[in-house]
mmCIF entry with sequence, helices, sheets and N, C-alpha, C, O atoms, coordinates in Angstrom:
data_MODEL
# 
_entry.id   MODEL 
# 
_entity.id                         1 
_entity.type                       polymer 
_entity.pdbx_number_of_molecules   1 
# 
_entity_poly.entity_id                      1 
_entity_poly.type                           'polypeptide(L)' 
_entity_poly.nstd_linkage                   no 
_entity_poly.nstd_monomer                   no 
_entity_poly.pdbx_seq_one_letter_code       MASDNNMKSAEETYSGFLSWLKIGTIITAIVTILVIILITT 
_entity_poly.pdbx_seq_one_letter_code_can   MASDNNMKSAEETYSGFLSWLKIGTIITAIVTILVIILITT 
_entity_poly.pdbx_strand_id                 A 
# 
loop_
_entity_poly_seq.entity_id 
_entity_poly_seq.num 
_entity_poly_seq.mon_id 
_entity_poly_seq.hetero 
1 1  MET n 
1 2  ALA n 
1 3  SER n 
1 4  ASP n 
1 5  ASN n 
1 6  ASN n 
1 7  MET n 
1 8  LYS n 
1 9  SER n 
1 10 ALA n 
1 11 GLU n 
1 12 GLU n 
1 13 THR n 
1 14 TYR n 
1 15 SER n 
1 16 GLY n 
1 17 PHE n 
1 18 LEU n 
1 19 SER n 
1 20 TRP n 
1 21 LEU n 
1 22 LYS n 
1 23 ILE n 
1 24 GLY n 
1 25 THR n 
1 26 ILE n 
1 27 ILE n 
1 28 THR n 
1 29 ALA n 
1 30 ILE n 
1 31 VAL n 
1 32 THR n 
1 33 ILE n 
1 34 LEU n 
1 35 VAL n 
1 36 ILE n 
1 37 ILE n 
1 38 LEU n 
1 39 ILE n 
1 40 THR n 
1 41 THR n 
# 
_struct_asym.id          A 
_struct_asym.entity_id   1 
# 
_struct_conf.conf_type_id            HELX_P 
_struct_conf.id                      HELX_P1 
_struct_conf.pdbx_PDB_helix_id       AA1 
_struct_conf.beg_label_comp_id       ASP 
_struct_conf.beg_label_asym_id       A 
_struct_conf.beg_label_seq_id        4 
_struct_conf.pdbx_beg_PDB_ins_code   ? 
_struct_conf.end_label_comp_id       THR 
_struct_conf.end_label_asym_id       A 
_struct_conf.end_label_seq_id        40 
_struct_conf.pdbx_end_PDB_ins_code   ? 
_struct_conf.beg_auth_comp_id        ASP 
_struct_conf.beg_auth_asym_id        A 
_struct_conf.beg_auth_seq_id         4 
_struct_conf.end_auth_comp_id        THR 
_struct_conf.end_auth_asym_id        A 
_struct_conf.end_auth_seq_id         40 
_struct_conf.pdbx_PDB_helix_class    1 
_struct_conf.details                 ? 
_struct_conf.pdbx_PDB_helix_length   37 
# 
_struct_conf_type.id          HELX_P 
_struct_conf_type.criteria    ? 
_struct_conf_type.reference   ? 
# 
loop_
_atom_site.group_PDB 
_atom_site.id 
_atom_site.type_symbol 
_atom_site.label_atom_id 
_atom_site.label_alt_id 
_atom_site.label_comp_id 
_atom_site.label_asym_id 
_atom_site.label_entity_id 
_atom_site.label_seq_id 
_atom_site.pdbx_PDB_ins_code 
_atom_site.Cartn_x 
_atom_site.Cartn_y 
_atom_site.Cartn_z 
_atom_site.occupancy 
_atom_site.B_iso_or_equiv 
_atom_site.pdbx_formal_charge 
_atom_site.auth_seq_id 
_atom_site.auth_comp_id 
_atom_site.auth_asym_id 
_atom_site.auth_atom_id 
_atom_site.pdbx_PDB_model_num 
ATOM 1   N N  . MET A 1 1  ? -11.107 1.197  24.266  1.00 0.00 ? 1  MET A N  1 
ATOM 2   C CA . MET A 1 1  ? -9.709  0.821  24.416  1.00 0.00 ? 1  MET A CA 1 
ATOM 3   C C  . MET A 1 1  ? -9.318  -0.145 23.295  1.00 0.00 ? 1  MET A C  1 
ATOM 4   O O  . MET A 1 1  ? -10.097 -1.026 22.931  1.00 0.00 ? 1  MET A O  1 
ATOM 5   N N  . ALA A 1 2  ? -8.135  0.019  22.761  1.00 0.00 ? 2  ALA A N  1 
ATOM 6   C CA . ALA A 1 2  ? -7.675  -0.835 21.667  1.00 0.00 ? 2  ALA A CA 1 
ATOM 7   C C  . ALA A 1 2  ? -7.270  -2.203 22.208  1.00 0.00 ? 2  ALA A C  1 
ATOM 8   O O  . ALA A 1 2  ? -6.728  -2.319 23.308  1.00 0.00 ? 2  ALA A O  1 
ATOM 9   N N  . SER A 1 3  ? -7.543  -3.229 21.418  1.00 0.00 ? 3  SER A N  1 
ATOM 10  C CA . SER A 1 3  ? -7.154  -4.576 21.832  1.00 0.00 ? 3  SER A CA 1 
ATOM 11  C C  . SER A 1 3  ? -5.648  -4.762 21.636  1.00 0.00 ? 3  SER A C  1 
ATOM 12  O O  . SER A 1 3  ? -4.980  -3.959 20.985  1.00 0.00 ? 3  SER A O  1 
ATOM 13  N N  . ASP A 1 4  ? -5.138  -5.844 22.219  1.00 0.00 ? 4  ASP A N  1 
ATOM 14  C CA . ASP A 1 4  ? -3.698  -6.117 22.112  1.00 0.00 ? 4  ASP A CA 1 
ATOM 15  C C  . ASP A 1 4  ? -3.277  -6.329 20.665  1.00 0.00 ? 4  ASP A C  1 
ATOM 16  O O  . ASP A 1 4  ? -2.203  -5.884 20.258  1.00 0.00 ? 4  ASP A O  1 
ATOM 17  N N  . ASN A 1 5  ? -4.124  -7.011 19.879  1.00 0.00 ? 5  ASN A N  1 
ATOM 18  C CA . ASN A 1 5  ? -3.779  -7.256 18.475  1.00 0.00 ? 5  ASN A CA 1 
ATOM 19  C C  . ASN A 1 5  ? -3.674  -5.953 17.703  1.00 0.00 ? 5  ASN A C  1 
ATOM 20  O O  . ASN A 1 5  ? -2.776  -5.783 16.879  1.00 0.00 ? 5  ASN A O  1 
ATOM 21  N N  . ASN A 1 6  ? -4.598  -5.030 17.972  1.00 0.00 ? 6  ASN A N  1 
ATOM 22  C CA . ASN A 1 6  ? -4.551  -3.744 17.279  1.00 0.00 ? 6  ASN A CA 1 
ATOM 23  C C  . ASN A 1 6  ? -3.311  -2.955 17.680  1.00 0.00 ? 6  ASN A C  1 
ATOM 24  O O  . ASN A 1 6  ? -2.707  -2.286 16.842  1.00 0.00 ? 6  ASN A O  1 
ATOM 25  N N  . MET A 1 7  ? -2.929  -3.025 18.941  1.00 0.00 ? 7  MET A N  1 
ATOM 26  C CA . MET A 1 7  ? -1.744  -2.301 19.401  1.00 0.00 ? 7  MET A CA 1 
ATOM 27  C C  . MET A 1 7  ? -0.480  -2.879 18.768  1.00 0.00 ? 7  MET A C  1 
ATOM 28  O O  . MET A 1 7  ? 0.412   -2.128 18.372  1.00 0.00 ? 7  MET A O  1 
ATOM 29  N N  . LYS A 1 8  ? -0.397  -4.196 18.670  1.00 0.00 ? 8  LYS A N  1 
ATOM 30  C CA . LYS A 1 8  ? 0.782   -4.817 18.043  1.00 0.00 ? 8  LYS A CA 1 
ATOM 31  C C  . LYS A 1 8  ? 0.885   -4.395 16.586  1.00 0.00 ? 8  LYS A C  1 
ATOM 32  O O  . LYS A 1 8  ? 1.966   -4.065 16.096  1.00 0.00 ? 8  LYS A O  1 
ATOM 33  N N  . SER A 1 9  ? -0.245  -4.409 15.905  1.00 0.00 ? 9  SER A N  1 
ATOM 34  C CA . SER A 1 9  ? -0.258  -4.006 14.496  1.00 0.00 ? 9  SER A CA 1 
ATOM 35  C C  . SER A 1 9  ? 0.137   -2.542 14.356  1.00 0.00 ? 9  SER A C  1 
ATOM 36  O O  . SER A 1 9  ? 0.905   -2.183 13.464  1.00 0.00 ? 9  SER A O  1 
ATOM 37  N N  . ALA A 1 10 ? -0.384  -1.708 15.229  1.00 0.00 ? 10 ALA A N  1 
ATOM 38  C CA . ALA A 1 10 ? -0.075  -0.279 15.172  1.00 0.00 ? 10 ALA A CA 1 
ATOM 39  C C  . ALA A 1 10 ? 1.403   -0.032 15.467  1.00 0.00 ? 10 ALA A C  1 
ATOM 40  O O  . ALA A 1 10 ? 2.032   0.809  14.823  1.00 0.00 ? 10 ALA A O  1 
ATOM 41  N N  . GLU A 1 11 ? 1.956   -0.753 16.428  1.00 0.00 ? 11 GLU A N  1 
ATOM 42  C CA . GLU A 1 11 ? 3.376   -0.588 16.759  1.00 0.00 ? 11 GLU A CA 1 
ATOM 43  C C  . GLU A 1 11 ? 4.264   -1.027 15.598  1.00 0.00 ? 11 GLU A C  1 
ATOM 44  O O  . GLU A 1 11 ? 5.283   -0.392 15.324  1.00 0.00 ? 11 GLU A O  1 
ATOM 45  N N  . GLU A 1 12 ? 3.886   -2.109 14.912  1.00 0.00 ? 12 GLU A N  1 
ATOM 46  C CA . GLU A 1 12 ? 4.670   -2.559 13.757  1.00 0.00 ? 12 GLU A CA 1 
ATOM 47  C C  . GLU A 1 12 ? 4.610   -1.539 12.629  1.00 0.00 ? 12 GLU A C  1 
ATOM 48  O O  . GLU A 1 12 ? 5.616   -1.257 11.978  1.00 0.00 ? 12 GLU A O  1 
ATOM 49  N N  . THR A 1 13 ? 3.420   -0.989 12.405  1.00 0.00 ? 13 THR A N  1 
ATOM 50  C CA . THR A 1 13 ? 3.264   0.019  11.356  1.00 0.00 ? 13 THR A CA 1 
ATOM 51  C C  . THR A 1 13 ? 4.087   1.257  11.684  1.00 0.00 ? 13 THR A C  1 
ATOM 52  O O  . THR A 1 13 ? 4.768   1.800  10.815  1.00 0.00 ? 13 THR A O  1 
ATOM 53  N N  . TYR A 1 14 ? 4.026   1.704  12.939  1.00 0.00 ? 14 TYR A N  1 
ATOM 54  C CA . TYR A 1 14 ? 4.763   2.895  13.357  1.00 0.00 ? 14 TYR A CA 1 
ATOM 55  C C  . TYR A 1 14 ? 6.267   2.657  13.268  1.00 0.00 ? 14 TYR A C  1 
ATOM 56  O O  . TYR A 1 14 ? 7.017   3.542  12.858  1.00 0.00 ? 14 TYR A O  1 
ATOM 57  N N  . SER A 1 15 ? 6.701   1.467  13.651  1.00 0.00 ? 15 SER A N  1 
ATOM 58  C CA . SER A 1 15 ? 8.125   1.134  13.579  1.00 0.00 ? 15 SER A CA 1 
ATOM 59  C C  . SER A 1 15 ? 8.610   1.143  12.130  1.00 0.00 ? 15 SER A C  1 
ATOM 60  O O  . SER A 1 15 ? 9.693   1.649  11.836  1.00 0.00 ? 15 SER A O  1 
ATOM 61  N N  . GLY A 1 16 ? 7.810   0.586  11.235  1.00 0.00 ? 16 GLY A N  1 
ATOM 62  C CA . GLY A 1 16 ? 8.162   0.603  9.818   1.00 0.00 ? 16 GLY A CA 1 
ATOM 63  C C  . GLY A 1 16 ? 8.207   2.008  9.271   1.00 0.00 ? 16 GLY A C  1 
ATOM 64  O O  . GLY A 1 16 ? 9.092   2.355  8.488   1.00 0.00 ? 16 GLY A O  1 
ATOM 65  N N  . PHE A 1 17 ? 7.238   2.827  9.691   1.00 0.00 ? 17 PHE A N  1 
ATOM 66  C CA . PHE A 1 17 ? 7.205   4.223  9.253   1.00 0.00 ? 17 PHE A CA 1 
ATOM 67  C C  . PHE A 1 17 ? 8.460   4.959  9.709   1.00 0.00 ? 17 PHE A C  1 
ATOM 68  O O  . PHE A 1 17 ? 9.044   5.723  8.941   1.00 0.00 ? 17 PHE A O  1 
ATOM 69  N N  . LEU A 1 18 ? 8.873   4.737  10.940  1.00 0.00 ? 18 LEU A N  1 
ATOM 70  C CA . LEU A 1 18 ? 10.069  5.414  11.453  1.00 0.00 ? 18 LEU A CA 1 
ATOM 71  C C  . LEU A 1 18 ? 11.319  4.983  10.697  1.00 0.00 ? 18 LEU A C  1 
ATOM 72  O O  . LEU A 1 18 ? 12.187  5.808  10.412  1.00 0.00 ? 18 LEU A O  1 
ATOM 73  N N  . SER A 1 19 ? 11.420  3.674  10.363  1.00 0.00 ? 19 SER A N  1 
ATOM 74  C CA . SER A 1 19 ? 12.610  3.269  9.614   1.00 0.00 ? 19 SER A CA 1 
ATOM 75  C C  . SER A 1 19 ? 12.638  3.875  8.228   1.00 0.00 ? 19 SER A C  1 
ATOM 76  O O  . SER A 1 19 ? 13.699  4.296  7.769   1.00 0.00 ? 19 SER A O  1 
ATOM 77  N N  . TRP A 1 20 ? 11.496  3.935  7.539   1.00 0.00 ? 20 TRP A N  1 
ATOM 78  C CA . TRP A 1 20 ? 11.461  4.574  6.222   1.00 0.00 ? 20 TRP A CA 1 
ATOM 79  C C  . TRP A 1 20 ? 11.742  6.064  6.335   1.00 0.00 ? 20 TRP A C  1 
ATOM 80  O O  . TRP A 1 20 ? 12.370  6.646  5.450   1.00 0.00 ? 20 TRP A O  1 
ATOM 81  N N  . LEU A 1 21 ? 11.282  6.686  7.420   1.00 0.00 ? 21 LEU A N  1 
ATOM 82  C CA . LEU A 1 21 ? 11.542  8.113  7.623   1.00 0.00 ? 21 LEU A CA 1 
ATOM 83  C C  . LEU A 1 21 ? 13.041  8.362  7.789   1.00 0.00 ? 21 LEU A C  1 
ATOM 84  O O  . LEU A 1 21 ? 13.580  9.311  7.221   1.00 0.00 ? 21 LEU A O  1 
ATOM 85  N N  . LYS A 1 22 ? 13.714  7.512  8.564   1.00 0.00 ? 22 LYS A N  1 
ATOM 86  C CA . LYS A 1 22 ? 15.160  7.656  8.759   1.00 0.00 ? 22 LYS A CA 1 
ATOM 87  C C  . LYS A 1 22 ? 15.911  7.473  7.440   1.00 0.00 ? 22 LYS A C  1 
ATOM 88  O O  . LYS A 1 22 ? 16.812  8.248  7.119   1.00 0.00 ? 22 LYS A O  1 
ATOM 89  N N  . ILE A 1 23 ? 15.533  6.447  6.682   1.00 0.00 ? 23 ILE A N  1 
ATOM 90  C CA . ILE A 1 23 ? 16.186  6.195  5.390   1.00 0.00 ? 23 ILE A CA 1 
ATOM 91  C C  . ILE A 1 23 ? 15.964  7.373  4.448   1.00 0.00 ? 23 ILE A C  1 
ATOM 92  O O  . ILE A 1 23 ? 16.888  7.816  3.766   1.00 0.00 ? 23 ILE A O  1 
ATOM 93  N N  . GLY A 1 24 ? 14.728  7.878  4.416   1.00 0.00 ? 24 GLY A N  1 
ATOM 94  C CA . GLY A 1 24 ? 14.405  9.016  3.555   1.00 0.00 ? 24 GLY A CA 1 
ATOM 95  C C  . GLY A 1 24 ? 15.185  10.259 3.933   1.00 0.00 ? 24 GLY A C  1 
ATOM 96  O O  . GLY A 1 24 ? 15.621  11.016 3.066   1.00 0.00 ? 24 GLY A O  1 
ATOM 97  N N  . THR A 1 25 ? 15.362  10.470 5.230   1.00 0.00 ? 25 THR A N  1 
ATOM 98  C CA . THR A 1 25 ? 16.114  11.634 5.699   1.00 0.00 ? 25 THR A CA 1 
ATOM 99  C C  . THR A 1 25 ? 17.575  11.544 5.260   1.00 0.00 ? 25 THR A C  1 
ATOM 100 O O  . THR A 1 25 ? 18.155  12.533 4.814   1.00 0.00 ? 25 THR A O  1 
ATOM 101 N N  . ILE A 1 26 ? 18.159  10.370 5.387   1.00 0.00 ? 26 ILE A N  1 
ATOM 102 C CA . ILE A 1 26 ? 19.556  10.181 4.988   1.00 0.00 ? 26 ILE A CA 1 
ATOM 103 C C  . ILE A 1 26 ? 19.714  10.390 3.481   1.00 0.00 ? 26 ILE A C  1 
ATOM 104 O O  . ILE A 1 26 ? 20.643  11.067 3.041   1.00 0.00 ? 26 ILE A O  1 
ATOM 105 N N  . ILE A 1 27 ? 18.811  9.811  2.695   1.00 0.00 ? 27 ILE A N  1 
ATOM 106 C CA . ILE A 1 27 ? 18.887  9.966  1.236   1.00 0.00 ? 27 ILE A CA 1 
ATOM 107 C C  . ILE A 1 27 ? 18.720  11.429 0.846   1.00 0.00 ? 27 ILE A C  1 
ATOM 108 O O  . ILE A 1 27 ? 19.431  11.922 -0.030  1.00 0.00 ? 27 ILE A O  1 
ATOM 109 N N  . THR A 1 28 ? 17.786  12.124 1.489   1.00 0.00 ? 28 THR A N  1 
ATOM 110 C CA . THR A 1 28 ? 17.572  13.543 1.193   1.00 0.00 ? 28 THR A CA 1 
ATOM 111 C C  . THR A 1 28 ? 18.818  14.356 1.513   1.00 0.00 ? 28 THR A C  1 
ATOM 112 O O  . THR A 1 28 ? 19.187  15.246 0.747   1.00 0.00 ? 28 THR A O  1 
ATOM 113 N N  . ALA A 1 29 ? 19.470  14.064 2.633   1.00 0.00 ? 29 ALA A N  1 
ATOM 114 C CA . ALA A 1 29 ? 20.689  14.783 3.001   1.00 0.00 ? 29 ALA A CA 1 
ATOM 115 C C  . ALA A 1 29 ? 21.793  14.540 1.973   1.00 0.00 ? 29 ALA A C  1 
ATOM 116 O O  . ALA A 1 29 ? 22.502  15.471 1.590   1.00 0.00 ? 29 ALA A O  1 
ATOM 117 N N  . ILE A 1 30 ? 21.938  13.298 1.528   1.00 0.00 ? 30 ILE A N  1 
ATOM 118 C CA . ILE A 1 30 ? 22.972  12.980 0.532   1.00 0.00 ? 30 ILE A CA 1 
ATOM 119 C C  . ILE A 1 30 ? 22.699  13.703 -0.780  1.00 0.00 ? 30 ILE A C  1 
ATOM 120 O O  . ILE A 1 30 ? 23.606  14.286 -1.373  1.00 0.00 ? 30 ILE A O  1 
ATOM 121 N N  . VAL A 1 31 ? 21.448  13.664 -1.234  1.00 0.00 ? 31 VAL A N  1 
ATOM 122 C CA . VAL A 1 31 ? 21.092  14.341 -2.486  1.00 0.00 ? 31 VAL A CA 1 
ATOM 123 C C  . VAL A 1 31 ? 21.318  15.840 -2.357  1.00 0.00 ? 31 VAL A C  1 
ATOM 124 O O  . VAL A 1 31 ? 21.811  16.473 -3.290  1.00 0.00 ? 31 VAL A O  1 
ATOM 125 N N  . THR A 1 32 ? 20.964  16.416 -1.210  1.00 0.00 ? 32 THR A N  1 
ATOM 126 C CA . THR A 1 32 ? 21.163  17.849 -0.994  1.00 0.00 ? 32 THR A CA 1 
ATOM 127 C C  . THR A 1 32 ? 22.639  18.213 -1.076  1.00 0.00 ? 32 THR A C  1 
ATOM 128 O O  . THR A 1 32 ? 22.999  19.207 -1.706  1.00 0.00 ? 32 THR A O  1 
ATOM 129 N N  . ILE A 1 33 ? 23.489  17.421 -0.450  1.00 0.00 ? 33 ILE A N  1 
ATOM 130 C CA . ILE A 1 33 ? 24.934  17.678 -0.498  1.00 0.00 ? 33 ILE A CA 1 
ATOM 131 C C  . ILE A 1 33 ? 25.445  17.585 -1.932  1.00 0.00 ? 33 ILE A C  1 
ATOM 132 O O  . ILE A 1 33 ? 26.245  18.415 -2.363  1.00 0.00 ? 33 ILE A O  1 
ATOM 133 N N  . LEU A 1 34 ? 24.984  16.572 -2.675  1.00 0.00 ? 34 LEU A N  1 
ATOM 134 C CA . LEU A 1 34 ? 25.412  16.435 -4.073  1.00 0.00 ? 34 LEU A CA 1 
ATOM 135 C C  . LEU A 1 34 ? 24.973  17.624 -4.916  1.00 0.00 ? 34 LEU A C  1 
ATOM 136 O O  . LEU A 1 34 ? 25.741  18.107 -5.747  1.00 0.00 ? 34 LEU A O  1 
ATOM 137 N N  . VAL A 1 35 ? 23.757  18.098 -4.716  1.00 0.00 ? 35 VAL A N  1 
ATOM 138 C CA . VAL A 1 35 ? 23.264  19.253 -5.475  1.00 0.00 ? 35 VAL A CA 1 
ATOM 139 C C  . VAL A 1 35 ? 24.083  20.493 -5.138  1.00 0.00 ? 35 VAL A C  1 
ATOM 140 O O  . VAL A 1 35 ? 24.437  21.261 -6.032  1.00 0.00 ? 35 VAL A O  1 
ATOM 141 N N  . ILE A 1 36 ? 24.384  20.696 -3.864  1.00 0.00 ? 36 ILE A N  1 
ATOM 142 C CA . ILE A 1 36 ? 25.190  21.855 -3.462  1.00 0.00 ? 36 ILE A CA 1 
ATOM 143 C C  . ILE A 1 36 ? 26.573  21.779 -4.109  1.00 0.00 ? 36 ILE A C  1 
ATOM 144 O O  . ILE A 1 36 ? 27.094  22.786 -4.589  1.00 0.00 ? 36 ILE A O  1 
ATOM 145 N N  . ILE A 1 37 ? 27.163  20.586 -4.119  1.00 0.00 ? 37 ILE A N  1 
ATOM 146 C CA . ILE A 1 37 ? 28.480  20.419 -4.748  1.00 0.00 ? 37 ILE A CA 1 
ATOM 147 C C  . ILE A 1 37 ? 28.394  20.722 -6.243  1.00 0.00 ? 37 ILE A C  1 
ATOM 148 O O  . ILE A 1 37 ? 29.268  21.395 -6.789  1.00 0.00 ? 37 ILE A O  1 
ATOM 149 N N  . LEU A 1 38 ? 27.351  20.233 -6.904  1.00 0.00 ? 38 LEU A N  1 
ATOM 150 C CA . LEU A 1 38 ? 27.193  20.486 -8.337  1.00 0.00 ? 38 LEU A CA 1 
ATOM 151 C C  . LEU A 1 38 ? 26.993  21.970 -8.629  1.00 0.00 ? 38 LEU A C  1 
ATOM 152 O O  . LEU A 1 38 ? 27.508  22.481 -9.624  1.00 0.00 ? 38 LEU A O  1 
ATOM 153 N N  . ILE A 1 39 ? 26.258  22.655 -7.779  1.00 0.00 ? 39 ILE A N  1 
ATOM 154 C CA . ILE A 1 39 ? 25.996  24.082 -8.008  1.00 0.00 ? 39 ILE A CA 1 
ATOM 155 C C  . ILE A 1 39 ? 27.269  24.901 -7.818  1.00 0.00 ? 39 ILE A C  1 
ATOM 156 O O  . ILE A 1 39 ? 27.515  25.846 -8.568  1.00 0.00 ? 39 ILE A O  1 
ATOM 157 N N  . THR A 1 40 ? 28.074  24.548 -6.829  1.00 0.00 ? 40 THR A N  1 
ATOM 158 C CA . THR A 1 40 ? 29.258  25.353 -6.528  1.00 0.00 ? 40 THR A CA 1 
ATOM 159 C C  . THR A 1 40 ? 30.413  25.095 -7.488  1.00 0.00 ? 40 THR A C  1 
ATOM 160 O O  . THR A 1 40 ? 31.375  25.863 -7.497  1.00 0.00 ? 40 THR A O  1 
ATOM 161 N N  . THR A 1 41 ? 30.351  24.048 -8.290  1.00 0.00 ? 41 THR A N  1 
ATOM 162 C CA . THR A 1 41 ? 31.466  23.780 -9.210  1.00 0.00 ? 41 THR A CA 1 
ATOM 163 C C  . THR A 1 41 ? 31.208  24.372 -10.576 1.00 0.00 ? 41 THR A C  1 
ATOM 164 O O  . THR A 1 41 ? 32.041  24.241 -11.473 1.00 0.00 ? 41 THR A O  1 
# 
């Protein structure tokens, strides 16, 4: 069984990963829209 310290560290790492994933998803969507606009013009 994992100790409390390991769980806290793991939760912080996972939380950070999720925030970077959300930011990356938004940036990817914006870049995709810009590329589509550039291609269609």
